C-alpha positions in Angstrom: -30.7 6.9 -113.3 -31.9 3.5 -114.5 -32.3 0.6 -112.5 -30.0 -2.3 -112.1 -30.1 -5.1 -115.3 -31.6 -8.4 -113.7 -28.7 -11.4 -113.7 -28.8 -13.3 -116.7 -27.9 -16.4 -115.0 -30.8 -16.0 -112.5 -33.5 -14.9 -115.3 -32.4 -18.2 -117.3 -33.2 -20.1 -114.1 -36.9 -18.5 -113.8 -37.3 -19.1 -117.6 -36.8 -22.9 -116.9 -39.6 -22.3 -114.2 -42.5 -20.5 -116.3 -45.2 -23.5 -116.9 -44.9 -26.1 -120.1 -47.8 -27.7 -122.6 -50.1 -30.2 -121.2 -50.3 -33.5 -122.6 -52.6 -36.2 -121.9 -51.0 -39.4 -121.6 -51.3 -43.1 -120.8 -49.7 -44.8 -117.7 -48.1 -48.1 -119.0 -45.5 -48.7 -116.2 -43.3 -47.7 -113.7 -39.6 -48.0 -113.3 -38.4 -48.0 -110.0 -40.6 -45.1 -108.2 -41.2 -43.2 -111.5 -44.1 -43.8 -113.7 -44.0 -44.9 -117.4 -46.4 -42.7 -120.0 -46.9 -43.5 -123.5 -47.8 -40.1 -125.7 -49.1 -39.9 -128.7 -47.9 -37.0 -131.1 -49.0 -35.0 -133.9 -48.2 -37.5 -136.5 -49.8 -40.1 -134.6 -46.6 -41.5 -133.6 -45.9 -42.9 -130.2 -43.2 -42.5 -127.5 -42.7 -43.5 -123.8 -42.4 -40.6 -121.4 -41.4 -40.3 -117.6 -42.9 -39.0 -114.5 -40.4 -38.7 -111.9 -41.8 -39.4 -108.2 -41.2 -36.2 -107.2 -43.4 -35.2 -110.5 -46.0 -37.5 -109.5 -48.2 -36.0 -106.7 -48.4 -33.4 -104.1 -49.7 -35.8 -101.7 -47.7 -38.1 -99.9 -47.6 -41.6 -100.8 -45.1 -44.5 -100.7 -45.2 -45.5 -104.1 -47.1 -43.5 -107.3 -48.9 -46.7 -108.0 -50.8 -45.9 -105.1 -51.9 -43.3 -107.0 -51.8 -44.4 -110.7 -52.5 -47.7 -112.0 -51.8 -49.1 -115.3 -54.2 -47.8 -118.6 -55.0 -44.8 -116.6 -55.3 -41.4 -118.8 -54.0 -38.6 -117.2 -53.0 -34.9 -118.0 -49.2 -34.1 -117.1 -47.2 -30.8 -117.9 -43.7 -31.0 -120.2 -40.8 -30.2 -117.9 -38.3 -31.3 -120.7 -36.1 -33.7 -122.1 -33.4 -36.0 -120.3 -31.8 -39.4 -120.3 -30.8 -39.5 -124.0 -33.6 -37.5 -124.9 -36.6 -39.4 -123.2 -39.6 -36.5 -122.4 -40.1 -36.0 -118.9 -43.6 -34.6 -117.4 -45.3 -33.5 -114.3 -48.7 -34.9 -113.0 -48.6 -32.4 -109.8 -48.4 -29.7 -112.0 -52.4 -30.4 -113.6 -53.0 -32.3 -110.4 -55.5 -29.4 -108.9 -57.4 -27.5 -112.0 -58.5 -24.7 -110.0 -54.6 -24.1 -108.6 -53.7 -24.5 -112.1 -55.7 -22.0 -113.5 -55.3 -19.6 -110.7 -51.1 -19.8 -111.3 -51.9 -19.5 -115.1 -53.4 -16.2 -114.8 -50.3 -14.6 -113.3 -47.9 -12.6 -115.4 -44.5 -11.7 -114.1 -44.5 -7.8 -113.0 -48.1 -8.2 -111.8 -49.1 -6.7 -108.5 -51.3 -8.5 -106.6 -52.6 -8.2 -103.0 -52.4 -11.1 -100.2 -52.2 -12.0 -96.3 -49.2 -13.1 -94.5 -49.8 -16.6 -93.0 -46.6 -18.0 -91.8 -43.2 -16.4 -91.6 -40.0 -19.0 -90.8 -36.3 -18.5 -90.6 -35.6 -18.4 -94.3 -39.4 -17.6 -96.1 -42.9 -16.1 -95.5 -45.9 -17.8 -96.9 -48.8 -15.3 -97.9 -52.3 -16.3 -98.5 -53.2 -14.7 -101.7 -56.5 -12.8 -102.7 -58.4 -15.2 -104.8 -56.5 -18.6 -104.7 -58.4 -21.7 -104.2 -60.1 -22.6 -100.6 -57.8 -24.6 -98.3 -54.4 -23.8 -100.3 -51.8 -21.3 -99.3 -50.1 -20.1 -102.7 -47.8 -17.1 -102.3 -44.3 -17.4 -101.3 -41.6 -14.8 -100.3 -37.8 -15.1 -100.0 -36.1 -13.6 -97.0 -33.8 -11.6 -100.1 -37.1 -10.2 -101.7 -38.5 -9.2 -98.6 -36.5 -5.6 -97.9 -33.9 -3.5 -99.2 -32.9 -3.2 -95.7 -30.7 -5.8 -93.6 -32.8 -7.7 -91.5 -32.1 -10.5 -89.0 -35.5 -12.6 -89.3 -38.6 -11.9 -91.7 -40.4 -11.1 -88.4 -38.7 -7.5 -88.9 -40.2 -7.2 -91.9 -43.2 -9.0 -91.6 -45.9 -10.1 -89.5 -48.8 -13.0 -89.4 -51.7 -11.6 -90.5 -50.6 -8.5 -92.0 -52.2 -7.1 -95.5 -49.8 -6.6 -98.3 -49.0 -5.6 -101.8 -46.5 -7.7 -103.4 -45.3 -8.2 -107.1 -45.1 -11.3 -108.9 -41.7 -13.1 -110.0 -42.7 -16.0 -111.1 -45.8 -18.6 -110.9 -44.8 -22.4 -110.7 -47.5 -25.0 -111.4 -45.4 -27.4 -110.7 -44.9 -26.6 -107.3 -48.4 -25.1 -106.4 -46.7 -21.9 -105.5 -46.3 -17.9 -106.9 -43.2 -16.5 -105.9 -43.5 -12.5 -104.8 -41.5 -10.0 -104.2 -42.2 -7.3 -101.8 -39.1 -5.1 -102.5 -39.8 -5.0 -105.9 -42.1 -2.3 -105.0 -39.7 0.0 -103.2 -37.6 2.1 -104.5 -33.6 0.8 -104.2 -32.1 2.8 -101.7 -28.7 2.4 -103.8 -29.9 4.5 -106.3 -30.0 7.5 -104.8 -27.3 6.9 -102.9 -24.9 6.4 -105.9 -23.7 9.5 -106.1 -22.1 9.2 -102.6 -19.4 7.6 -104.0 -15.6 9.4 -102.9 -17.4 10.5 -99.7 -16.0 9.7 -95.9 -18.8 8.4 -93.9 -19.3 7.1 -90.1 -21.7 4.3 -89.2 -21.9 1.6 -86.9 -20.2 -2.0 -87.8 -23.7 -4.5 -88.2 -22.0 -7.5 -88.7 -18.4 -8.9 -88.8 -17.5 -11.8 -91.0 -14.0 -13.7 -91.6 -13.2 -11.8 -94.4 -14.3 -8.2 -93.3 -17.3 -6.1 -91.7 -20.7 -4.5 -92.6 -21.4 -0.8 -92.0 -24.1 0.6 -92.5 -23.7 4.2 -93.9 -27.4 5.2 -94.2 -31.2 4.0 -93.9 -31.4 0.3 -95.7 -27.5 1.0 -97.0 -25.0 -1.1 -95.3 -21.2 -1.4 -97.2 -18.9 -3.8 -96.7 -15.2 -3.3 -95.7 -12.6 -6.0 -96.8 -10.2 -7.1 -94.0 -7.6 -5.8 -95.6 -8.9 -2.5 -95.3 -9.0 -2.6 -91.5 -5.3 -3.1 -90.6 -1.9 -2.4 -92.4 -0.1 -5.8 -90.5 -1.9 -9.1 -91.0 -4.6 -10.4 -88.7 -7.0 -13.6 -88.7 -10.4 -12.0 -88.0 -12.2 -8.5 -88.0 -12.9 -9.1 -84.8 -9.1 -8.8 -83.4 -9.9 -5.3 -84.5 -13.6 -3.8 -83.9 -16.5 -5.0 -82.4 -20.2 -5.5 -83.5 -21.7 -2.2 -83.0 -18.5 -0.3 -82.9 -18.7 3.4 -85.1 -16.4 3.6 -87.9 -15.1 6.0 -90.6 -15.2 4.5 -94.1 -14.7 5.9 -97.8 -17.1 4.7 -100.2 -15.3 3.3 -103.0 -18.1 1.7 -104.9 -21.8 1.8 -105.2 -22.4 -1.3 -107.9 -26.2 -0.9 -109.0 -26.3 -4.5 -110.6 -25.0 -6.8 -107.8 -26.4 -4.3 -105.2 -23.3 -3.7 -103.0 -21.3 -1.1 -101.6 -17.5 -1.2 -101.3 -15.7 0.6 -98.7 -12.2 1.3 -98.3 -10.3 3.2 -95.3 -10.9 6.4 -94.8 -8.0 8.8 -96.1 -6.5 5.9 -97.9 -6.1 5.1 -101.4 -8.6 3.3 -103.7 -7.3 -0.1 -104.1 -8.4 -2.2 -107.0 
């Protein structure tokens, strides 16, 4: 069975984050907290570009004039054109040459190794092997840690743990390489897809206002809508069931593309 197709919208956003061309520009002034720069094009003509404040540096500052002076030449990465076609650039993407070179060495899908350095509520930071000294370049979002259901990233990894992960994207502007542990694990729904139509029993793992999530197999959770729980209307599922309670359901659909399982009431007719 083939793997789920990538989300086109997410792929478009990722493509926009890939590093742009580097230009050597001259600082000509400041517009508020933005840096105005002059660029020379291939034909010898000039144009005025802009380095937004948030793209000026990775260092903390009150104003870019603390770091740049009029007449100074700097390298900056092209971001895109806004404000009636004005070119926007990122100086921070070129601020640490060793970091930029390190990030540019990665390709999407490449497998790398590293050591978990910090575990927070919504992300995990990783020291990627070979990164410049004094920096932490690896970043893993919670949804990219595991296919399974977790309440906190610490259930998947711990500080000091050695990991192997797949590169999603390396961003010179943020100075980070986004990684995925999940990408190197088999999607459990691929093996579960043949369970459509089966009646299964499992514990309720979470109750939300519009339904409940049910554990069906290791790392497989399905969703049962509130409308399936009772013949009569109720305001919330917790009026009918409790978290941890066993419930018998029918697997109505396994959606590999969106990685979700839709459940129906056991013994009832499927609903569109």
